[in-house]
LOSE-944300 format. One line per 2 residues: number of its first residue (from 1); for each residue x, y, z of N, C-alpha, C. Coordinates in steps of 0.02 Angstrom, whole numbers. Example, Ala and Ser with C-alpha at 12.3 -4.5 7.8 and 13.67 -1.06 7.14 Angstrom:
// residues 2
1> 660/-284/390/615/-225/390/660/-165/390 ~ 642/-112/354/684/-53/357/645/2/394
***
This chain:
// residues 343
1> -602/839/78/-573/819/14/-618/767/-19 ~ -637/782/-83/-686/739/-117/-659/669/-127
3> -594/662/-142/-566/596/-154/-573/551/-93 ~ -555/577/-35/-559/537/26/-632/521/41
5> -676/569/29/-748/556/39/-771/498/-5 ~ -747/497/-67/-765/444/-114/-738/376/-91
7> -676/376/-66/-646/314/-42/-684/287/18 ~ -702/332/63/-740/312/123/-809/287/103
9> -841/321/56/-908/300/34/-906/230/3 ~ -854/215/-36/-848/149/-65/-837/96/-11
11> -796/113/38/-785/66/94/-850/52/131 ~ -889/104/143/-953/95/178/-1002/52/138
13> -998/55/72/-1046/19/30/-1036/-56/31 ~ -977/-78/52/-962/-150/53/-912/-162/110
15> -938/-164/170/-894/-164/229/-849/-224/232 ~ -785/-210/240/-733/-261/245/-710/-269/318
17> -676/-324/331/-651/-337/399/-576/-320/401 ~ -560/-265/435/-491/-242/437/-462/-255/507
19> -404/-288/508/-373/-305/571/-320/-252/588 ~ -321/-230/650/-272/-181/676/-231/-215/730
21> -170/-238/714/-130/-275/763/-108/-235/824 ~ -106/-169/817/-83/-126/872/-142/-99/910
23> -183/-145/936/-247/-127/966/-243/-88/1030 ~ -185/-85/1062/-178/-48/1124/-141/18/1115
25> -130/38/1053/-99/102/1038/-154/155/1035 ~ -144/211/1070/-199/258/1079/-224/289/1013
27> -178/303/966/-201/330/902/-241/278/863 ~ -220/215/867/-254/161/832/-324/151/859
29> -331/151/925/-397/139/954/-443/199/941 ~ -416/259/939/-457/318/923/-480/315/850
31> -435/293/805/-454/286/735/-506/231/727 ~ -499/177/764/-548/122/761/-617/147/783
33> -618/191/832/-682/220/855/-717/257/798 ~ -678/297/761/-707/335/705/-733/288/651
35> -691/238/634/-710/190/582/-774/154/600 ~ -780/132/663/-839/96/685/-900/142/690
37> -889/202/715/-944/249/721/-973/268/653 ~ -929/277/604/-950/298/537/-970/240/492
39> -958/179/516/-976/120/476/-932/110/415 ~ -868/129/421/-822/124/364/-802/52/352
41> -788/15/405/-772/-56/399/-783/-89/467 ~ -783/-154/467/-781/-191/530/-709/-194/553
43> -699/-195/618/-631/-190/646/-617/-250/692 ~ -557/-278/683/-531/-329/728/-470/-299/763
45> -474/-289/828/-419/-262/867/-381/-319/900 ~ -315/-319/893/-273/-369/926/-239/-337/987
47> -246/-370/1043/-216/-344/1105/-254/-369/1165 ~ -227/-353/1223/-258/-373/1286/-327/-340/1293
49> -379/-379/1302/-447/-352/1302/-457/-303/1359 ~ -432/-318/1418/-441/-273/1475/-408/-206/1462
51> -348/-208/1432/-312/-146/1417/-349/-105/1365 ~ -375/-138/1314/-413/-103/1261/-475/-71/1291
53> -511/-108/1332/-572/-81/1363/-556/-23/1410 ~ -500/-27/1445/-479/27/1489/-464/90/1449
55> -429/82/1393/-414/139/1350/-478/169/1321 ~ -523/126/1299/-586/149/1271/-626/190/1323
57> -626/166/1385/-661/201/1438/-627/267/1454 ~ -560/267/1455/-521/327/1470/-535/383/1420
59> -539/364/1356/-549/414/1303/-622/423/1283 ~ -667/389/1318/-738/396/1303/-758/369/1235
61> -728/313/1216/-740/283/1150/-797/233/1156 ~ -856/253/1136/-916/213/1147/-926/157/1096
63> -893/162/1039/-905/114/985/-856/56/983 ~ -805/58/1025/-756/4/1025/-788/-63/1043
65> -843/-61/1077/-879/-124/1094/-902/-160/1031 ~ -906/-125/974/-926/-157/911/-869/-195/878
67> -808/-183/901/-750/-217/872/-745/-289/897 ~ -715/-331/856/-695/-398/879/-626/-390/910
69> -618/-412/972/-554/-406/1007/-525/-476/1017 ~ -463/-485/994/-427/-548/1002/-363/-535/1039
71> -352/-570/1093/-290/-564/1132/-242/-619/1107 ~ -189/-601/1072/-143/-652/1046/-111/-695/1100
73> -105/-668/1160/-75/-706/1214/-123/-757/1244 ~ -187/-746/1236/-238/-790/1265/-293/-803/1214
75> -273/-830/1157/-320/-842/1103/-339/-916/1100 ~ -401/-933/1113/-421/-1003/1112/-411/-1038/1045
77> -403/-998/991/-393/-1027/925/-320/-1025/902 ~ -274/-1014/949/-203/-1010/932/-179/-1072/897
79> -203/-1130/920/-180/-1193/890/-196/-1197/816 ~ -254/-1173/796/-274/-1174/726/-227/-1131/683
81> -211/-1072/709/-169/-1027/670/-96/-1050/671 ~ -74/-1081/726/-7/-1108/729/2/-1164/678
83> -49/-1206/672/-46/-1261/622/-44/-1232/551 ~ -82/-1180/539/-82/-1148/473/-12/-1120/457
85> 17/-1086/506/84/-1057/496/135/-1113/485 ~ 130/-1166/523/176/-1223/515/171/-1252/445
87> 111/-1262/420/102/-1291/354/129/-1244/299 ~ 120/-1179/309/143/-1131/259/218/-1125/257
89> 252/-1136/314/323/-1121/319/367/-1181/336 ~ 339/-1241/338/379/-1298/359/436/-1313/311
91> 426/-1298/247/480/-1308/198/537/-1258/207 ~ 524/-1205/246/575/-1155/261/605/-1165/330
93> 589/-1222/361/617/-1237/426/573/-1221/485 ~ 511/-1200/473/466/-1185/528/448/-1248/567
95> 452/-1244/632/430/-1299/675/363/-1280/707 ~ 327/-1329/731/263/-1314/764/274/-1275/828
97> 329/-1290/861/346/-1254/923/357/-1179/908 ~ 394/-1166/855/407/-1096/836/343/-1062/814
99> 300/-1099/777/236/-1071/754/193/-1052/813 ~ 192/-1093/865/153/-1078/925/177/-1014/959
101> 242/-999/954/268/-937/981/248/-877/938 ~ 254/-886/872/242/-830/826/169/-808/824
103> 122/-853/836/51/-832/834/33/-787/892 ~ 78/-780/940/68/-732/994/90/-661/974
105> 125/-657/918/146/-593/890/88/-564/850 ~ 61/-506/868/3/-479/833/12/-470/758
107> 73/-454/737/86/-444/665/80/-510/627 ~ 102/-564/658/95/-630/627/22/-653/629
109> -10/-643/686/-80/-664/692/-124/-626/643 ~ -111/-561/634/-151/-522/587/-148/-552/516
111> -89/-570/494/-81/-600/427/-114/-668/424 ~ -110/-706/478/-142/-773/479/-218/-767/477
113> -245/-717/510/-318/-706/505/-339/-695/433 ~ -299/-655/397/-314/-642/327/-307/-706/286
115> -252/-741/296/-239/-802/258/-293/-854/268 ~ -321/-856/329/-373/-905/345/-443/-883/325
117> -448/-822/297/-513/-796/276/-554/-764/331 ~ -521/-748/387/-556/-719/444/-551/-642/446
119> -513/-614/401/-506/-542/393/-491/-527/320 ~ -502/-465/300/-493/-447/229/-432/-403/217
121> -407/-372/269/-349/-328/261/-321/-308/328 ~ -262/-277/326/-228/-258/388/-196/-189/381
123> -197/-151/435/-161/-87/440/-119/-89/503 ~ -53/-79/496/-8/-80/554/49/-32/541
125> 90/-22/593/149/20/585/151/81/630 ~ 99/93/668/98/151/713/153/146/766
127> 169/85/785/223/76/834/273/22/813 ~ 270/1/749/316/-49/723/352/-24/662
129> 416/-45/654/453/-29/595/423/-63/534 ~ 433/-34/474/408/-62/412/430/-135/403
131> 493/-149/419/519/-217/411/481/-267/453 ~ 461/-247/513/422/-292/556/353/-305/529
133> 324/-254/497/257/-262/466/261/-307/405 ~ 314/-296/365/319/-332/301/341/-405/309
135> 381/-419/360/409/-487/366/355/-541/367 ~ 306/-538/412/253/-589/411/210/-586/348
137> 203/-526/319/164/-520/257/198/-558/201 ~ 264/-551/195/301/-588/144/297/-663/155
139> 301/-683/218/303/-755/234/234/-788/228 ~ 182/-753/243/115/-783/248/71/-764/188
141> 66/-700/174/22/-676/120/56/-684/52 ~ 119/-666/48/160/-669/-13/132/-622/-67
143> 166/-623/-125/145/-578/-178/90/-609/-221 ~ 56/-566/-259/5/-589/-306/37/-635/-358
145> -1/-681/-385/25/-722/-440/49/-678/-498 ~ 109/-691/-521/135/-653/-577/168/-588/-559
147> 167/-569/-495/198/-507/-472/262/-524/-434 ~ 316/-490/-451/381/-510/-424/403/-472/-362
149> 369/-417/-346/393/-376/-291/337/-336/-258 ~ 351/-313/-198/304/-269/-161/332/-198/-163
151> 288/-150/-170/308/-80/-172/260/-38/-132 ~ 282/22/-116/240/68/-78/226/131/-118
153> 162/147/-128/142/205/-169/112/259/-125 ~ 132/321/-138/102/379/-105/60/417/-155
155> -1/434/-135/-41/481/-173/-20/551/-150 ~ 4/591/-198/25/660/-183/-28/708/-210
157> -52/751/-167/-105/799/-186/-77/869/-182 ~ -78/905/-238/-47/970/-245/-99/1026/-246
159> -79/1083/-222/-122/1142/-227/-126/1165/-300 ~ -71/1156/-336/-69/1174/-407/-101/1118/-448
161> -159/1131/-475/-197/1080/-510/-172/1067/-581 ~ -121/1103/-603/-96/1093/-671/-56/1029/-678
163> -32/1002/-622/8/941/-625/-35/879/-613 ~ -18/826/-649/-51/762/-639/-125/764/-658
165> -164/721/-623/-236/719/-634/-270/763/-581 ~ -291/822/-601/-324/869/-557/-283/882/-493
167> -217/888/-503/-173/902/-447/-154/840/-406 ~ -167/781/-433/-150/718/-398/-98/680/-438
169> -48/653/-403/1/610/-435/15/551/-389 ~ 37/496/-419/56/437/-380/131/429/-386
171> 165/422/-328/237/411/-326/251/340/-301 ~ 296/303/-335/315/236/-312/385/219/-340
173> 423/178/-309/414/148/-244/446/193/-193 ~ 411/208/-140/436/253/-88/443/218/-21
175> 433/152/-19/429/120/48/456/50/54 ~ 467/12/1/477/-60/11/540/-90/-19
177> 553/-81/-83/606/-119/-117/665/-73/-132 ~ 722/-82/-97/777/-34/-101/807/-24/-171
179> 823/-78/-205/856/-72/-270/826/-122/-319 ~ 767/-106/-346/732/-154/-389/770/-170/-453
181> 765/-233/-474/790/-252/-540/745/-222/-593 ~ 764/-230/-656/722/-205/-710/654/-239/-709
183> 653/-305/-696/590/-341/-693/547/-316/-635 ~ 578/-306/-577/541/-282/-519/515/-211/-531
185> 556/-170/-563/535/-101/-577/475/-101/-625 ~ 476/-147/-672/419/-152/-719/355/-171/-683
187> 360/-218/-636/301/-238/-597/276/-181/-553 ~ 323/-142/-525/304/-84/-485/265/-35/-529
189> 288/-24/-590/255/22/-635/184/0/-651 ~ 176/-65/-667/110/-91/-685/62/-88/-625
191> 87/-110/-567/45/-108/-506/25/-36/-490 ~ 70/11/-501/55/81/-485/1/109/-532
193> 4/89/-595/-48/110/-641/-116/84/-620 ~ -118/21/-597/-180/-9/-573/-205/26/-511
195> -159/42/-465/-178/78/-404/-208/146/-420 ~ -175/182/-465/-200/248/-484/-271/244/-512
197> -284/194/-552/-349/188/-584/-402/160/-537 ~ -388/104/-505/-440/68/-468/-450/92/-396
199> -398/119/-365/-404/142/-296/-414/218/-292 ~ -377/255/-332/-380/328/-327/-418/362/-383
201> -447/323/-428/-493/351/-477/-464/391/-534 ~ -400/380/-550/-371/413/-609/-404/382/-671
203> -439/420/-712/-471/390/-770/-421/370/-825 ~ -362/403/-824/-312/391/-877/-242/391/-846
205> -223/336/-812/-155/333/-784/-102/340/-838 ~ -54/383/-826/0/395/-875/65/388/-836
207> 99/332/-847/155/310/-805/222/327/-836 ~ 263/363/-799/331/380/-821/381/345/-775
209> 427/307/-804/481/277/-766/540/326/-771 ~ 560/353/-714/607/409/-711/680/387/-710
211> 722/433/-733/794/422/-735/827/490/-733 ~ 894/491/-735/930/554/-744/945/565/-818
213> 915/523/-860/922/527/-932/854/528/-965 ~ 849/564/-1021/788/563/-1062/804/539/-1132
215> 777/481/-1149/783/454/-1217/854/455/-1244 ~ 899/427/-1202/968/418/-1226/1014/477/-1214
217> 993/526/-1174/1036/584/-1163/1097/567/-1120 ~ 1095/510/-1085/1152/487/-1046/1158/412/-1053
219> 1219/387/-1045/1231/315/-1049/1258/291/-981 ~ 1224/241/-952/1245/215/-887/1204/152/-874
221> 1232/103/-837/1193/43/-820/1128/59/-784 ~ 1126/113/-745/1064/132/-710/1011/154/-760
223> 1033/186/-814/987/206/-867/963/144/-905 ~ 1009/98/-918/991/37/-953/937/-2/-916
225> 941/-1/-850/890/-36/-809/821/-6/-820 ~ 817/60/-824/753/93/-834/726/79/-904
227> 770/80/-953/749/65/-1022/721/-6/-1027 ~ 757/-54/-996/733/-123/-996/667/-130/-958
229> 662/-96/-901/600/-99/-861/541/-74/-901 ~ 552/-21/-939/498/8/-979/473/-43/-1030
231> 519/-77/-1064/500/-127/-1114/462/-185/-1081 ~ 484/-207/-1023/450/-262/-988/380/-241/-967
233> 374/-180/-940/309/-156/-917/260/-151/-974 ~ 284/-127/-1031/240/-121/-1090/216/-189/-1114
235> 257/-240/-1104/238/-309/-1121/189/-337/-1070 ~ 201/-322/-1006/158/-348/-953/86/-323/-960
237> 79/-259/-978/13/-230/-987/13/-183/-1047 ~ 0/-209/-1106/1/-168/-1167/-51/-113/-1167
239> -102/-118/-1124/-154/-66/-1122/-133/-6/-1080 ~ -81/-13/-1040/-59/40/-995/-17/91/-1033
241> -31/154/-1023/8/208/-1053/71/218/-1010 ~ 128/199/-1038/189/199/-998/248/215/-1043
243> 296/253/-1016/356/269/-1055/414/281/-1008 ~ 474/277/-1034/536/288/-999/592/281/-1049
245> 654/299/-1038/673/334/-978/661/408/-986 ~ 635/439/-933/618/510/-935/645/544/-872
247> 674/603/-881/691/644/-823/626/674/-795 ~ 628/694/-733/567/716/-699/535/775/-734
249> 576/824/-757/546/882/-789/515/863/-856 ~ 547/817/-892/519/794/-956/454/756/-945
251> 447/725/-888/388/684/-874/327/727/-859 ~ 337/786/-829/279/823/-804/270/893/-832
253> 320/919/-868/315/988/-895/310/984/-971 ~ 253/1004/-999/243/997/-1072/297/1031/-1114
255> 318/1091/-1096/367/1128/-1136/435/1092/-1136 ~ 453/1064/-1078/516/1027/-1074/510/962/-1113
257> 453/930/-1107/441/867/-1144/447/878/-1219 ~ 423/935/-1244/426/949/-1316/498/954/-1339
259> 542/979/-1296/612/986/-1314/650/920/-1306 ~ 636/884/-1252/676/825/-1236/649/759/-1264
261> 582/753/-1269/552/690/-1290/490/703/-1331 ~ 498/735/-1389/439/755/-1429/398/696/-1455
263> 428/637/-1460/392/579/-1486/356/539/-1432 ~ 368/556/-1369/338/518/-1314/264/535/-1305
265> 223/484/-1294/151/494/-1282/135/505/-1208 ~ 187/503/-1166/179/512/-1094/211/577/-1070
267> 268/593/-1100/307/651/-1077/265/714/-1073 ~ 274/750/-1018/239/813/-1007/171/805/-974
269> 144/744/-974/76/734/-948/72/675/-898 ~ 129/652/-875/129/594/-829/94/611/-764
271> 56/564/-738/25/572/-672/45/517/-623 ~ 83/468/-647/111/415/-605/186/414/-616
273> 225/428/-563/297/431/-569/329/372/-534 ~ 369/334/-572/403/275/-546/477/292/-539
275> 502/287/-479/572/305/-464/616/243/-470 ~ 678/252/-493/721/194/-506/747/158/-445
277> 740/188/-386/762/156/-325/721/182/-267 ~ 723/146/-211/686/168/-152/712/234/-125
279> 778/243/-126/804/305/-98/781/366/-138 ~ 778/361/-204/755/418/-243/681/431/-232
281> 641/378/-228/570/386/-217/554/414/-149 ~ 588/389/-98/575/411/-30/597/484/-20
283> 656/501/-47/680/570/-42/633/617/-79 ~ 611/596/-139/569/639/-180/502/655/-147
285> 469/603/-120/403/617/-92/408/662/-30 ~ 461/652/10/469/693/70/486/766/52
287> 529/775/2/544/843/-20/483/878/-48 ~ 446/844/-91/386/873/-121/335/889/-67
289> 328/844/-19/280/855/35/298/917/75 ~ 362/925/91/383/980/135/393/1046/97
291> 424/1044/39/440/1105/3/382/1131/-39 ~ 342/1085/-66/286/1107/-109/220/1108/-71
293> 222/1086/-8/160/1086/32/109/1035/7 ~ 133/982/-26/88/930/-51/65/886/6
295> 5/860/0/-19/811/48/1/742/24 ~ 30/702/68/53/635/51/8/584/87
297> -27/543/48/-71/492/77/-40/424/62 ~ -26/386/114/4/321/106/57/309/159
299> 102/261/146/106/222/84/54/166/81 ~ 28/155/21/-13/98/9/31/44/-22
301> 33/-14/9/76/-68/-17/42/-102/-76 ~ 82/-114/-128/58/-145/-189/94/-211/-200
303> 59/-257/-232/91/-320/-252/78/-378/-207 ~ 54/-366/-145/38/-422/-100/-27/-455/-121
305> -34/-519/-104/-93/-557/-123/-155/-536/-84 ~ -147/-499/-31/-202/-470/7/-180/-402/33
307> -226/-356/45/-206/-288/65/-180/-283/136 ~ -116/-265/142/-84/-251/206/-48/-185/198
309> -62/-137/241/-32/-72/233/5/-49/295 ~ 59/-12/282/106/7/334/100/82/349
311> 89/98/411/85/168/433/154/196/450 ~ 160/261/446/218/294/475/210/294/551
313> 265/287/588/259/288/661/240/357/686 ~ 244/408/643/222/475/662/152/490/638
315> 114/438/621/47/448/592/-2/480/642 ~ -52/511/614/-106/540/654/-165/492/655
317> -214/507/697/-276/468/699/-310/470/631 ~ -310/529/599/-341/535/534/-305/493/481
319> -238/492/485/-199/450/439/-220/377/443 ~ -228/353/504/-247/283/514/-317/270/487
321> -364/315/502/-432/306/478/-434/304/402 ~ -397/350/370/-396/351/297/-365/288/268
323> -312/263/299/-279/204/273/-323/142/282 ~ -363/140/335/-411/86/343/-461/88/284
325> -485/147/266/-533/153/211/-500/132/145 ~ -438/153/134/-402/134/73/-391/58/71
327> -374/29/127/-363/-44/131/-428/-81/115 ~ -483/-55/141/-549/-84/126/-562/-80/51
329> -545/-23/21/-554/-16/-51/-513/-66/-91 ~ -451/-78/-69/-409/-128/-101/-442/-197/-97
331> -469/-213/-39/-501/-278/-29/-562/-285/-75 ~ -600/-232/-83/-659/-233/-126/-638/-246/-199
333> -586/-210/-221/-561/-219/-290/-535/-290/-300 ~ -497/-316/-252/-469/-383/-258/-524/-436/-263
335> -576/-429/-223/-632/-476/-225/-669/-472/-292 ~ -677/-412/-316/-711/-403/-380/-672/-436/-437
337> -606/-428/-436/-564/-459/-487/-566/-535/-483 ~ -564/-561/-421/-567/-633/-411/-633/-661/-436
339> -687/-625/-423/-753/-647/-445/-758/-647/-521 ~ -729/-595/-552/-731/-590/-625/-694/-647/-658
341> -639/-670/-626/-600/-725/-654/-638/-791/-652 ~ -680/-799/-601/-716/-862/-594/-778/-865/-637
343> -801/-807/-660/-862/-804/-701/-846/-814/-776
***
């Protein structure tokens, strides 16, 4: 797939340091081998060094020796990271004693490595629930300035190229925020437009905020939320092509759009779909994946101050490798934006 090749090529051009907290999980270590062998990024594996080396030997993984391995249980720099965690969370009741315990948790240590500038991004979730991955991210990394919420976006790739951008669409939120407010939904929409453009190469992101109503066809507080979110999103980024409230068919089918929303500049041509709740987004991407045979890549988490991405516990080695490359791409974009602001 050309898109994935492009993402990997960008990651190779500016190698980032990606931390994998589940360093003793067999799929993770096999993916790390590919990443290191292909030069996609530098890898930091968290876990018992002897166990990692035993796994590498068992599976004949010759490149794992290139990874930096940190054992959270026996880390000579634990004190430094415990102090960092204490300072970050003391106003929330964190004690130094508790911080010293938490830095032994790979998910906490991974975020602290990023916060301290020792890593650029993280990929986890092969053996951890999403909530466990997100909790330390919320506490340590937090959201970007001006962003109110974290969301999870899936790139959906269709065999039918008539939909979206060359058969590609972005669905959000499918992974993180159960019932977003209008303000949160607006931020999800803006972040998703940026993801589509800067990470997945959509030259013209066209964002539709979905509802069961199109342009006033139904009246309900849930519809009102989408209408308000659309107005907020348009204010947040006036350059972004965005509209709502739109039903799904009006958003992506030109003939339906002509009937239901003839004045809309997005209807019928949307390539970024924003769902009004997590349940609708999660159900939609899974149905589309299974019934339409679409490929679902992600979720890529949006809105965090540094790239941290959550895997499905049913992920494959290839899924992990691809998400490492995507995470590296996020880190590259974030650094470029930060540099532009200082110049």
